[in-house]
MDAnalysis code that builds the backbone (N, CA, C; Angstrom):
import MDAnalysis as mda
import numpy as np

u = mda.Universe.empty(636, n_residues=212, atom_resindex=np.repeat(np.arange(212), 3), trajectory=True)
u.add_TopologyAttr("name", ["N", "CA", "C"] * 212)
u.add_TopologyAttr("resid", np.arange(1, 213))
u.add_TopologyAttr("resname", ["UNK", "UNK", "UNK", "UNK", "UNK", "UNK", "UNK", "UNK", "UNK", "UNK", "UNK", "UNK", "UNK", "UNK", "UNK", "UNK", "UNK", "UNK", "UNK", "UNK", "UNK", "UNK", "UNK", "UNK", "UNK", "UNK", "UNK", "UNK", "UNK", "UNK", "UNK", "UNK", "UNK", "UNK", "UNK", "UNK", "UNK", "UNK", "UNK", "UNK", "UNK", "UNK", "UNK", "UNK", "UNK", "UNK", "UNK", "UNK", "UNK", "UNK", "UNK", "UNK", "UNK", "UNK", "UNK", "UNK", "UNK", "UNK", "UNK", "UNK", "UNK", "UNK", "UNK", "UNK", "UNK", "UNK", "UNK", "UNK", "UNK", "UNK", "UNK", "UNK", "UNK", "UNK", "UNK", "UNK", "UNK", "UNK", "UNK", "UNK", "UNK", "UNK", "UNK", "UNK", "UNK", "UNK", "UNK", "UNK", "UNK", "UNK", "UNK", "UNK", "UNK", "UNK", "UNK", "UNK", "UNK", "UNK", "UNK", "UNK", "UNK", "UNK", "UNK", "UNK", "UNK", "UNK", "UNK", "UNK", "UNK", "UNK", "UNK", "UNK", "UNK", "UNK", "UNK", "UNK", "UNK", "UNK", "UNK", "UNK", "UNK", "UNK", "UNK", "UNK", "UNK", "UNK", "UNK", "UNK", "UNK", "UNK", "UNK", "UNK", "UNK", "UNK", "UNK", "UNK", "UNK", "UNK", "UNK", "UNK", "UNK", "UNK", "UNK", "UNK", "UNK", "UNK", "UNK", "UNK", "UNK", "UNK", "UNK", "UNK", "UNK", "UNK", "UNK", "UNK", "UNK", "UNK", "UNK", "UNK", "UNK", "UNK", "UNK", "UNK", "UNK", "UNK", "UNK", "UNK", "UNK", "UNK", "UNK", "UNK", "UNK", "UNK", "UNK", "UNK", "UNK", "UNK", "UNK", "UNK", "UNK", "UNK", "UNK", "UNK", "UNK", "UNK", "UNK", "UNK", "UNK", "UNK", "UNK", "UNK", "UNK", "UNK", "UNK", "UNK", "UNK", "UNK", "UNK", "UNK", "UNK", "UNK", "UNK", "UNK", "UNK", "UNK", "UNK", "UNK", "UNK", "UNK", "UNK", "UNK"])
u.atoms.positions = np.array([
    [-14.470, 7.467, -3.555],
    [-13.470, 6.162, -3.234],
    [-13.370, 6.055, -4.790],
    [-13.006, 4.354, -4.450],
    [-12.142, 4.203, -6.152],
    [-13.452, 3.118, -6.630],
    [-13.217, 2.394, -8.362],
    [-14.040, 2.677, -8.665],
    [-14.790, 1.259, -9.043],
    [-13.991, 0.698, -8.967],
    [-14.940, -0.802, -9.602],
    [-14.194, -2.242, -8.305],
    [-15.341, -3.118, -8.471],
    [-15.100, -4.550, -7.560],
    [-13.730, -5.096, -8.194],
    [-13.758, -5.526, -7.120],
    [-12.193, -6.496, -7.198],
    [-11.880, -7.484, -8.878],
    [-13.314, -8.118, -9.264],
    [-13.308, -8.924, -10.812],
    [-12.832, -7.561, -11.990],
    [-12.957, -6.679, -11.756],
    [-11.610, -5.723, -12.334],
    [-10.674, -5.443, -12.004],
    [-9.869, -6.268, -11.111],
    [-8.540, -6.520, -11.363],
    [-7.818, -7.320, -11.803],
    [-6.648, -6.829, -12.114],
    [-5.661, -7.741, -13.388],
    [-4.476, -7.897, -12.856],
    [-4.003, -8.970, -12.601],
    [-2.874, -9.749, -12.008],
    [-1.358, -9.480, -12.875],
    [-0.778, -8.864, -12.496],
    [0.400, -8.084, -13.755],
    [1.524, -9.321, -13.143],
    [2.746, -9.283, -14.586],
    [2.890, -10.904, -14.346],
    [4.434, -10.558, -14.368],
    [5.097, -9.564, -14.791],
    [6.684, -9.200, -14.803],
    [7.488, -8.503, -13.846],
    [8.182, -8.528, -13.146],
    [9.089, -7.415, -12.387],
    [8.684, -5.833, -13.214],
    [8.828, -5.877, -14.251],
    [9.149, -5.022, -15.304],
    [7.765, -4.269, -14.939],
    [6.737, -4.709, -15.230],
    [5.383, -4.433, -14.791],
    [5.188, -3.899, -13.366],
    [5.948, -4.711, -12.249],
    [5.736, -4.335, -11.361],
    [5.899, -2.882, -10.808],
    [7.732, -2.931, -11.183],
    [8.220, -1.281, -10.912],
    [7.454, 0.054, -12.140],
    [6.728, -0.445, -12.796],
    [6.125, 0.609, -13.562],
    [4.705, 0.791, -13.120],
    [4.860, 0.261, -11.799],
    [3.294, 1.057, -10.647],
    [3.992, 1.980, -9.949],
    [5.621, 1.873, -9.522],
    [5.920, 3.026, -8.570],
    [6.670, 4.104, -9.255],
    [6.925, 4.618, -10.923],
    [7.255, 5.321, -11.975],
    [6.828, 6.428, -11.168],
    [5.601, 6.723, -11.317],
    [5.205, 7.907, -10.902],
    [5.040, 8.170, -9.609],
    [5.808, 7.684, -8.280],
    [6.583, 8.198, -7.016],
    [4.789, 8.210, -6.553],
    [3.717, 7.608, -6.868],
    [2.225, 7.663, -6.132],
    [2.639, 7.307, -4.667],
    [1.718, 8.447, -3.976],
    [0.997, 7.813, -2.374],
    [0.796, 7.138, -2.375],
    [0.708, 5.834, -1.230],
    [0.863, 5.050, -1.413],
    [0.450, 4.874, 0.047],
    [-0.455, 3.784, 0.300],
    [-0.860, 3.340, 1.640],
    [-0.518, 2.106, 2.187],
    [0.474, 2.189, 3.149],
    [1.538, 0.589, 3.134],
    [0.349, 0.234, 4.284],
    [0.297, -1.419, 4.578],
    [-0.319, -2.677, 5.126],
    [0.739, -3.364, 5.527],
    [0.688, -3.495, 6.969],
    [1.490, -4.408, 7.724],
    [0.159, -5.314, 8.824],
    [0.587, -6.786, 8.651],
    [-0.382, -7.664, 9.286],
    [0.472, -8.512, 9.099],
    [-0.840, -9.658, 9.540],
    [-0.539, -11.247, 9.078],
    [-0.811, -11.005, 7.260],
    [0.238, -11.504, 6.429],
    [0.637, -11.139, 5.415],
    [0.582, -13.096, 4.648],
    [0.535, -13.447, 3.530],
    [0.189, -14.311, 2.777],
    [1.050, -15.445, 2.961],
    [2.089, -15.037, 4.096],
    [3.282, -16.218, 4.525],
    [2.488, -16.453, 5.909],
    [1.448, -15.792, 6.959],
    [0.841, -16.366, 7.630],
    [1.605, -16.214, 8.778],
    [2.793, -15.267, 8.433],
    [3.978, -14.957, 9.691],
    [2.994, -13.810, 10.643],
    [3.330, -13.842, 11.755],
    [2.692, -13.200, 12.881],
    [4.277, -12.355, 14.264],
    [3.359, -11.257, 14.332],
    [4.769, -10.600, 15.241],
    [5.275, -11.964, 16.331],
    [6.605, -11.491, 16.394],
    [6.971, -12.464, 17.924],
    [6.194, -12.269, 19.298],
    [5.732, -13.590, 20.013],
    [5.572, -13.369, 21.304],
    [3.814, -12.847, 20.794],
    [3.691, -12.741, 19.727],
    [1.755, -11.916, 19.701],
    [0.727, -13.036, 19.969],
    [0.029, -12.614, 20.392],
    [-1.460, -13.723, 20.724],
    [-2.047, -14.219, 19.682],
    [-2.877, -15.150, 19.222],
    [-3.449, -15.164, 18.097],
    [-4.844, -14.234, 18.486],
    [-4.929, -13.530, 16.932],
    [-6.677, -12.703, 17.788],
    [-6.554, -12.578, 15.970],
    [-7.853, -11.841, 15.707],
    [-8.462, -12.040, 14.930],
    [-7.839, -10.549, 14.071],
    [-7.563, -11.260, 12.381],
    [-6.912, -10.509, 11.993],
    [-7.309, -9.262, 11.689],
    [-8.462, -8.758, 12.169],
    [-9.165, -6.889, 12.094],
    [-7.796, -6.549, 13.158],
    [-7.270, -7.005, 13.891],
    [-6.661, -6.608, 15.206],
    [-5.242, -6.477, 15.035],
    [-5.071, -7.143, 13.696],
    [-3.447, -6.956, 13.269],
    [-3.184, -6.219, 12.709],
    [-4.047, -5.547, 11.770],
    [-3.746, -4.756, 10.408],
    [-3.793, -3.599, 10.749],
    [-2.847, -3.133, 10.248],
    [-2.081, -1.482, 10.368],
    [-1.873, -0.566, 9.175],
    [-2.039, 0.325, 8.733],
    [-2.152, 1.117, 8.036],
    [-1.040, 2.288, 8.123],
    [-0.166, 3.107, 7.075],
    [-0.062, 3.990, 7.383],
    [0.133, 4.965, 5.854],
    [0.380, 5.996, 6.004],
    [0.684, 6.702, 4.745],
    [2.264, 6.927, 4.559],
    [2.605, 6.555, 3.000],
    [3.880, 6.831, 2.648],
    [3.656, 7.510, 1.026],
    [4.861, 8.178, 1.496],
    [5.226, 9.029, 0.506],
    [6.515, 9.032, -0.307],
    [7.477, 9.224, 0.218],
    [8.856, 8.846, 0.210],
    [9.849, 7.352, -0.556],
    [9.122, 7.354, -1.461],
    [9.159, 5.953, -2.190],
    [9.948, 5.951, -3.466],
    [10.663, 5.147, -4.233],
    [11.033, 5.326, -5.865],
    [11.588, 3.440, -6.317],
    [11.288, 3.234, -7.653],
    [11.664, 2.364, -7.993],
    [13.700, 2.628, -8.480],
    [14.172, 1.143, -7.625],
    [15.442, 1.231, -8.374],
    [15.780, 0.593, -9.084],
    [15.468, -0.488, -9.914],
    [15.377, -0.717, -10.777],
    [13.757, -1.476, -12.228],
    [13.970, -2.006, -12.341],
    [12.835, -2.716, -13.134],
    [12.702, -4.398, -12.861],
    [13.707, -4.798, -12.000],
    [12.990, -6.126, -11.359],
    [11.968, -5.817, -9.970],
    [11.502, -5.043, -9.611],
    [10.894, -4.705, -8.946],
    [11.318, -4.334, -7.539],
    [12.165, -3.573, -8.012],
    [13.458, -3.311, -6.438],
    [12.845, -1.978, -6.756],
    [12.739, -1.561, -4.733],
    [12.894, 0.020, -4.635],
    [13.094, 0.342, -3.105],
    [13.046, 1.614, -3.380],
    [13.429, 2.015, -2.089],
    [12.024, 2.889, -1.078],
    [12.490, 3.152, 0.258],
    [11.339, 4.327, 0.905],
    [12.001, 4.910, 2.234],
    [12.122, 5.772, 2.883],
    [12.634, 6.091, 3.768],
    [11.064, 5.859, 4.878],
    [11.420, 5.803, 6.251],
    [10.655, 5.525, 7.273],
    [10.961, 6.159, 8.374],
    [10.286, 7.163, 9.579],
    [10.891, 7.411, 10.527],
    [11.282, 6.270, 11.708],
    [12.171, 6.890, 12.596],
    [12.452, 5.578, 13.234],
    [11.683, 5.239, 14.426],
    [10.781, 6.391, 14.619],
    [9.717, 6.406, 15.821],
    [8.375, 6.191, 15.524],
    [8.174, 5.266, 14.071],
    [7.070, 5.145, 13.717],
    [6.574, 4.195, 13.703],
    [5.497, 3.495, 14.005],
    [4.726, 2.584, 14.914],
    [4.846, 1.251, 13.357],
    [4.985, 1.626, 12.471],
    [5.439, 0.702, 11.568],
    [7.110, 0.398, 11.167],
    [7.635, 1.015, 11.735],
    [8.962, 1.097, 11.167],
    [8.904, -0.456, 12.367],
    [8.752, -0.577, 13.198],
    [9.013, -1.769, 14.123],
    [8.036, -2.738, 13.499],
    [7.100, -2.720, 13.065],
    [6.340, -4.083, 12.703],
    [7.118, -4.642, 11.113],
    [7.354, -3.706, 9.855],
    [8.175, -4.427, 9.116],
    [9.750, -5.143, 9.482],
    [10.160, -5.008, 10.145],
    [11.311, -5.878, 11.097],
    [10.654, -6.674, 11.377],
    [9.534, -7.347, 12.251],
    [8.880, -8.247, 12.890],
    [7.982, -9.277, 11.065],
    [7.488, -8.369, 10.752],
    [6.431, -9.301, 9.508],
    [8.040, -9.558, 8.037],
    [8.867, -8.414, 8.175],
    [9.277, -8.829, 6.937],
    [8.526, -8.375, 5.422],
    [7.040, -9.252, 5.930],
    [6.560, -8.298, 4.463],
    [5.261, -7.905, 4.280],
    [4.936, -6.788, 3.957],
    [3.561, -5.429, 3.703],
    [3.542, -5.826, 2.477],
    [2.093, -4.548, 2.504],
    [1.307, -4.650, 0.846],
    [0.868, -2.654, 0.563],
    [1.551, -2.270, -0.109],
    [1.324, -0.963, -0.458],
    [0.021, -0.478, -1.526],
    [-0.690, -0.033, -1.232],
    [-1.957, 0.274, -1.975],
    [-2.058, 1.749, -2.634],
    [-2.165, 1.920, -3.615],
    [-2.424, 3.299, -4.241],
    [-3.964, 4.020, -4.329],
    [-3.974, 5.221, -3.640],
    [-5.356, 5.485, -3.629],
    [-5.643, 6.053, -4.523],
    [-6.973, 6.706, -5.063],
    [-7.582, 7.703, -5.897],
    [-7.537, 9.118, -5.524],
    [-8.122, 10.106, -6.238],
    [-8.756, 11.429, -6.162],
    [-9.940, 10.567, -5.035],
    [-10.414, 11.657, -4.008],
    [-11.578, 11.090, -3.206],
    [-10.867, 10.755, -2.363],
    [-10.062, 10.097, -2.462],
    [-9.542, 9.574, -0.656],
    [-8.442, 10.090, 0.142],
    [-8.137, 11.876, -0.232],
    [-7.338, 12.249, 0.254],
    [-7.562, 12.914, 1.463],
    [-8.550, 12.652, 2.200],
    [-9.220, 12.883, 3.464],
    [-8.740, 11.433, 4.077],
    [-8.885, 10.508, 3.547],
    [-8.266, 9.075, 4.160],
    [-6.988, 9.166, 4.586],
    [-6.621, 9.478, 3.334],
    [-5.216, 9.772, 3.433],
    [-4.266, 10.208, 4.568],
    [-4.406, 11.459, 4.467],
    [-4.119, 12.371, 5.641],
    [-4.560, 12.087, 6.698],
    [-5.717, 11.441, 7.034],
    [-6.700, 10.858, 8.448],
    [-5.595, 9.853, 9.044],
    [-5.100, 8.673, 8.195],
    [-3.859, 7.824, 8.553],
    [-2.677, 8.431, 9.084],
    [-2.476, 9.552, 8.025],
    [-1.060, 9.789, 8.175],
    [-1.313, 10.652, 10.098],
    [-2.308, 11.183, 10.363],
    [-2.332, 11.735, 11.908],
    [-2.368, 10.529, 12.698],
    [-2.975, 9.911, 12.312],
    [-2.999, 8.260, 13.708],
    [-1.954, 7.698, 13.851],
    [-1.888, 7.598, 14.876],
    [-0.867, 5.991, 15.322],
    [-1.185, 4.684, 15.534],
    [-0.961, 3.853, 14.937],
    [-1.278, 2.253, 15.531],
    [-0.636, 1.994, 16.591],
    [-0.031, 2.636, 17.085],
    [0.693, 2.545, 18.565],
    [-0.200, 2.524, 19.780],
    [-1.085, 3.616, 19.174],
    [-2.523, 4.036, 20.229],
    [-3.347, 4.122, 20.017],
    [-3.747, 3.725, 18.643],
    [-5.507, 3.034, 18.169],
    [-5.333, 2.142, 17.637],
    [-6.480, 1.492, 17.404],
    [-6.612, 0.476, 15.913],
    [-7.482, 1.210, 14.645],
    [-6.311, 1.374, 13.984],
    [-6.906, 2.056, 12.427],
    [-7.774, 1.631, 12.133],
    [-8.396, 0.220, 11.566],
    [-9.042, -0.366, 11.178],
    [-10.572, 0.143, 11.718],
    [-10.133, 0.497, 13.059],
    [-11.561, 0.769, 14.109],
    [-11.823, 2.269, 13.967],
    [-10.478, 3.070, 14.057],
    [-10.448, 4.729, 14.492],
    [-11.008, 5.422, 13.338],
    [-10.473, 5.124, 12.406],
    [-10.218, 5.653, 10.868],
    [-11.548, 5.700, 10.426],
    [-11.930, 6.622, 9.585],
    [-13.256, 6.584, 8.999],
    [-12.745, 6.415, 7.111],
    [-14.137, 5.268, 7.230],
    [-13.689, 5.630, 5.761],
    [-12.549, 5.088, 5.290],
    [-12.033, 3.804, 6.012],
    [-11.204, 2.806, 6.057],
    [-11.943, 1.373, 5.422],
    [-11.864, 1.455, 4.256],
    [-12.588, -0.336, 4.030],
    [-11.889, -1.134, 3.255],
    [-11.856, -2.502, 3.593],
    [-11.170, -3.356, 2.970],
    [-12.010, -4.533, 2.151],
    [-11.550, -4.957, 1.088],
    [-11.984, -6.308, 0.270],
    [-11.451, -7.189, 0.542],
    [-11.913, -8.349, 0.316],
    [-10.971, -9.556, 0.397],
    [-10.432, -9.978, -1.270],
    [-9.426, -10.537, -1.509],
    [-8.725, -10.521, -2.365],
    [-9.063, -11.770, -3.342],
    [-9.615, -13.290, -2.397],
    [-10.199, -14.365, -2.906],
    [-11.803, -14.506, -2.540],
    [-12.583, -13.798, -2.368],
    [-13.466, -13.890, -2.027],
    [-14.776, -12.958, -2.315],
    [-15.722, -13.698, -2.597],
    [-16.649, -12.182, -2.832],
    [-17.818, -11.592, -1.757],
    [-17.900, -10.855, -1.647],
    [-19.177, -11.150, -0.509],
    [-18.215, -10.645, 0.684],
    [-16.867, -10.390, 1.017],
    [-16.190, -10.723, 2.188],
    [-15.472, -9.524, 2.316],
    [-15.236, -8.480, 3.472],
    [-14.626, -7.435, 4.096],
    [-12.814, -8.021, 4.079],
    [-12.617, -9.388, 4.165],
    [-11.450, -10.124, 3.649],
    [-10.852, -9.309, 5.649],
    [-11.085, -9.032, 6.397],
    [-10.426, -8.747, 7.855],
    [-10.592, -10.560, 8.415],
    [-11.017, -11.400, 8.387],
    [-10.399, -12.405, 8.737],
    [-10.405, -13.890, 7.942],
    [-9.872, -13.245, 6.721],
    [-9.372, -14.073, 5.965],
    [-7.318, -14.655, 5.974],
    [-7.257, -15.266, 6.050],
    [-5.649, -15.724, 5.830],
    [-4.739, -14.792, 5.149],
    [-5.038, -14.710, 3.608],
    [-4.511, -13.353, 2.535],
    [-4.842, -11.920, 3.228],
    [-4.272, -11.103, 3.636],
    [-4.209, -9.638, 3.290],
    [-5.120, -8.802, 2.764],
    [-6.059, -8.675, 3.020],
    [-6.657, -7.519, 2.401],
    [-6.301, -6.282, 2.034],
    [-7.163, -6.281, 0.254],
    [-6.838, -4.999, 0.192],
    [-7.684, -3.744, 0.452],
    [-6.903, -2.615, -0.023],
    [-7.883, -1.496, 0.765],
    [-8.731, -0.707, -0.062],
    [-9.593, -0.830, 0.195],
    [-11.458, -0.570, -0.876],
    [-11.103, 0.772, -1.637],
    [-11.247, 0.771, -2.780],
    [-11.143, 2.081, -3.215],
    [-10.107, 2.574, -3.974],
    [-8.458, 1.805, -3.757],
    [-6.933, 1.675, -4.323],
    [-7.174, 1.589, -5.842],
    [-6.002, 2.114, -6.607],
    [-6.058, 1.658, -8.085],
    [-5.464, 0.359, -8.135],
    [-4.476, 0.253, -7.259],
    [-3.604, -1.020, -7.267],
    [-2.900, -1.227, -6.169],
    [-2.234, -2.669, -6.064],
    [-2.034, -3.270, -4.617],
    [-0.779, -4.115, -5.226],
    [0.057, -3.749, -4.215],
    [1.412, -4.631, -4.250],
    [1.699, -5.363, -3.168],
    [2.047, -6.643, -3.179],
    [2.388, -7.497, -2.481],
    [4.100, -7.519, -1.921],
    [4.525, -7.030, -1.203],
    [6.087, -6.722, -1.320],
    [6.907, -7.546, -0.210],
    [8.400, -7.537, 0.038],
    [9.021, -8.213, 1.060],
    [10.174, -7.373, 1.306],
    [10.605, -7.569, 2.622],
    [11.884, -6.501, 3.026],
    [13.170, -6.964, 2.533],
    [13.954, -6.232, 1.765],
    [15.303, -6.926, 1.521],
    [16.070, -6.596, 2.511],
    [16.249, -5.539, 2.862],
    [17.245, -4.619, 4.120],
    [16.716, -3.555, 4.308],
    [17.308, -3.276, 6.104],
    [16.526, -1.940, 6.372],
    [18.193, -1.700, 6.972],
    [18.326, -0.352, 6.898],
    [19.676, 0.277, 6.878],
    [19.477, 1.723, 7.757],
    [20.287, 2.444, 8.377],
    [20.366, 3.789, 9.194],
    [20.216, 5.086, 7.487],
    [19.222, 6.002, 7.578],
    [19.927, 7.103, 6.808],
    [20.129, 8.227, 7.298],
    [20.073, 8.339, 8.515],
    [20.260, 9.569, 9.670],
    [19.975, 8.859, 10.928],
    [19.850, 9.824, 11.223],
    [19.532, 9.854, 13.105],
    [18.071, 9.358, 13.614],
    [16.902, 10.386, 12.048],
    [15.539, 9.532, 12.444],
    [15.281, 8.881, 11.529],
    [15.948, 8.323, 10.688],
    [15.387, 7.656, 9.483],
    [15.467, 6.577, 9.253],
    [14.616, 5.276, 8.881],
    [15.178, 4.223, 8.289],
    [15.120, 4.523, 6.419],
    [16.420, 3.573, 5.889],
    [16.052, 3.559, 4.642],
    [15.673, 2.364, 4.557],
    [14.755, 1.833, 3.841],
    [13.845, -0.172, 3.624],
    [14.367, 0.153, 2.432],
    [15.007, -1.516, 1.769],
    [15.011, -1.993, 0.269],
    [13.933, -2.993, 0.238],
    [13.561, -2.804, -0.493],
    [12.066, -3.855, -0.571],
    [11.722, -4.393, -1.862],
    [11.491, -5.487, -2.031],
    [10.911, -5.723, -3.499],
    [9.267, -6.399, -3.371],
    [9.415, -6.045, -4.601],
    [7.132, -6.269, -5.178],
    [7.249, -8.016, -5.394],
    [6.636, -8.556, -5.025],
    [6.598, -10.281, -5.614],
    [5.877, -10.341, -6.097],
    [4.455, -9.513, -5.911],
    [2.693, -9.729, -6.952],
    [2.678, -8.517, -6.769],
    [1.880, -8.332, -8.451],
    [1.129, -7.134, -7.856],
    [-0.291, -7.240, -8.748],
    [-1.052, -5.929, -8.537],
    [-2.760, -6.342, -8.982],
    [-2.882, -5.094, -9.379],
    [-3.690, -4.553, -10.543],
    [-3.906, -3.146, -10.549],
    [-5.262, -3.374, -11.736],
    [-6.131, -2.068, -10.694],
    [-7.189, -1.714, -11.813],
    [-7.118, -1.808, -13.363],
    [-8.375, -2.427, -14.011],
    [-8.030, -2.722, -15.812],
    [-8.149, -0.684, -16.276],
    [-8.915, 0.088, -15.193],
    [-8.840, 1.093, -15.987],
    [-7.792, 2.203, -16.217],
    [-6.364, 1.362, -14.950],
    [-5.197, 2.099, -14.754],
    [-3.853, 1.337, -15.927],
    [-4.570, 0.861, -16.485],
    [-3.050, -0.165, -17.076],
    [-3.579, -0.540, -18.758],
    [-2.347, 0.081, -19.438],
    [-3.083, 0.053, -20.841],
    [-1.761, -0.786, -21.346],
    [-1.415, -2.011, -20.738],
    [-0.249, -2.944, -21.251],
    [1.310, -2.479, -21.043],
    [1.499, -1.290, -20.593],
    [2.632, -0.321, -20.361],
    [2.506, -0.055, -19.226],
    [1.836, 0.965, -19.508],
    [1.863, 2.617, -18.492],
    [0.869, 2.329, -17.404],
    [0.848, 3.225, -16.463],
    [0.180, 3.302, -15.393],
    [-0.746, 4.546, -15.585],
    [-1.510, 4.633, -15.515],
    [-2.471, 5.834, -16.058],
    [-3.842, 5.492, -16.307],
    [-5.030, 6.516, -15.423],
    [-6.570, 5.810, -15.387],
    [-6.618, 6.638, -17.477],
    [-7.800, 5.779, -17.729],
    [-8.304, 6.023, -18.590],
    [-9.133, 6.265, -18.454],
    [-10.485, 7.061, -18.267],
    [-11.400, 8.090, -17.698],
    [-11.805, 7.223, -16.013],
    [-11.300, 7.275, -15.453],
    [-11.229, 7.000, -14.214],
    [-10.425, 7.856, -13.298],
    [-10.960, 8.496, -11.870],
    [-9.928, 9.269, -11.044],
    [-8.676, 9.136, -11.372],
    [-7.630, 10.018, -10.934],
    [-6.220, 10.106, -10.920],
    [-5.833, 9.402, -10.292],
    [-5.132, 9.168, -10.126],
    [-4.339, 8.865, -8.514],
    [-3.368, 9.463, -8.134],
    [-3.145, 9.661, -6.832],
    [-2.056, 10.958, -5.981],
    [-0.836, 10.718, -6.219],
    [-0.232, 12.050, -6.239],
    [1.266, 12.422, -5.337],
    [0.981, 12.921, -4.662],
    [2.653, 13.114, -4.131],
    [2.046, 14.437, -2.814],
    [3.445, 15.410, -3.221],
    [2.648, 16.696, -2.618],
    [3.853, 18.044, -3.067],
    [4.250, 18.514, -1.640],
    [3.803, 17.655, -0.576],
    [3.889, 18.451, 0.987],
    [2.921, 19.485, 1.383],
    [2.879, 19.968, 2.847],
    [2.164, 20.429, 3.536],
    [0.642, 19.946, 3.416],
    [0.444, 19.313, 3.052],
    [-0.756, 18.504, 3.350],
    [-1.680, 18.156, 1.611],
    [-0.621, 19.029, 0.977],
    [-1.554, 19.234, -0.739],
    [-1.116, 17.726, -1.548],
    [-1.912, 17.648, -2.190],
    [-1.973, 16.718, -3.249],
    [-1.876, 16.986, -4.823],
    [-1.278, 16.489, -5.897],
    [-1.450, 16.353, -7.232],
    [-1.651, 15.029, -7.680],
    [-1.927, 14.788, -8.907],
    [-3.172, 13.982, -9.539],
    [-2.376, 13.574, -10.784],
    [-1.779, 12.213, -11.206],
    [-1.341, 11.406, -12.390],
    [-2.439, 11.388, -13.354],
    [-2.500, 11.682, -14.066],
    [-3.227, 11.371, -15.737],
    [-3.092, 11.201, -16.779],
    [-3.909, 10.632, -17.542],
    [-3.003, 9.890, -18.971],
    [-2.761, 11.760, -19.505],
    [-1.290, 11.211, -20.272],
    [-1.078, 12.424, -20.738],
    [-1.876, 12.237, -22.253],
    [-2.454, 13.638, -22.884],
    [-2.835, 14.048, -24.230],
    [-2.164, 13.480, -25.282],
    [-2.572, 13.462, -26.421],
    [-2.122, 12.728, -27.580],
    [-2.307, 11.467, -27.662],
])
């Protein structure tokens, strides 16, 4: 799993920097639940945040500008496709080498039929605001432990891509990255585990710092 605690994460400050995190088309974990706005699903009873969180694996995404805008495709049958239309905000976390099994397990299970927070092994969270807290009962959406970057995003537009998929336009509103993966300009590991990109058929490749 990942490298260091939250004290080693640095906030990025410009939309251009936000976009740089998505340039390499990394594998992302998309988290829905009660976000910074405190929004809840319509007609949803008040429950602990743990019962509200859901995580899915996302690989079909790309930035569209240097203003933090990006698009991604999601199957209409996905449990998350309904949640993003209700919440209108979500988080992306970028996993690193050593988290492949977690990424695949999250892709195989559906939050419609189980609570992934409890059902998926090795899925851990950390609070972005308090030490010694797993974040599951705090007001802000927690980070997925072990990931090297976290992006808070909002939905701009959802349209049909085809009969089976939505094309979602979204905007990164804020982002933080582990200091070992950011040199002030580029998102690449320096003496840390590489992060993942997806080749298909449950195979991953790894993004590393270029030589020279």
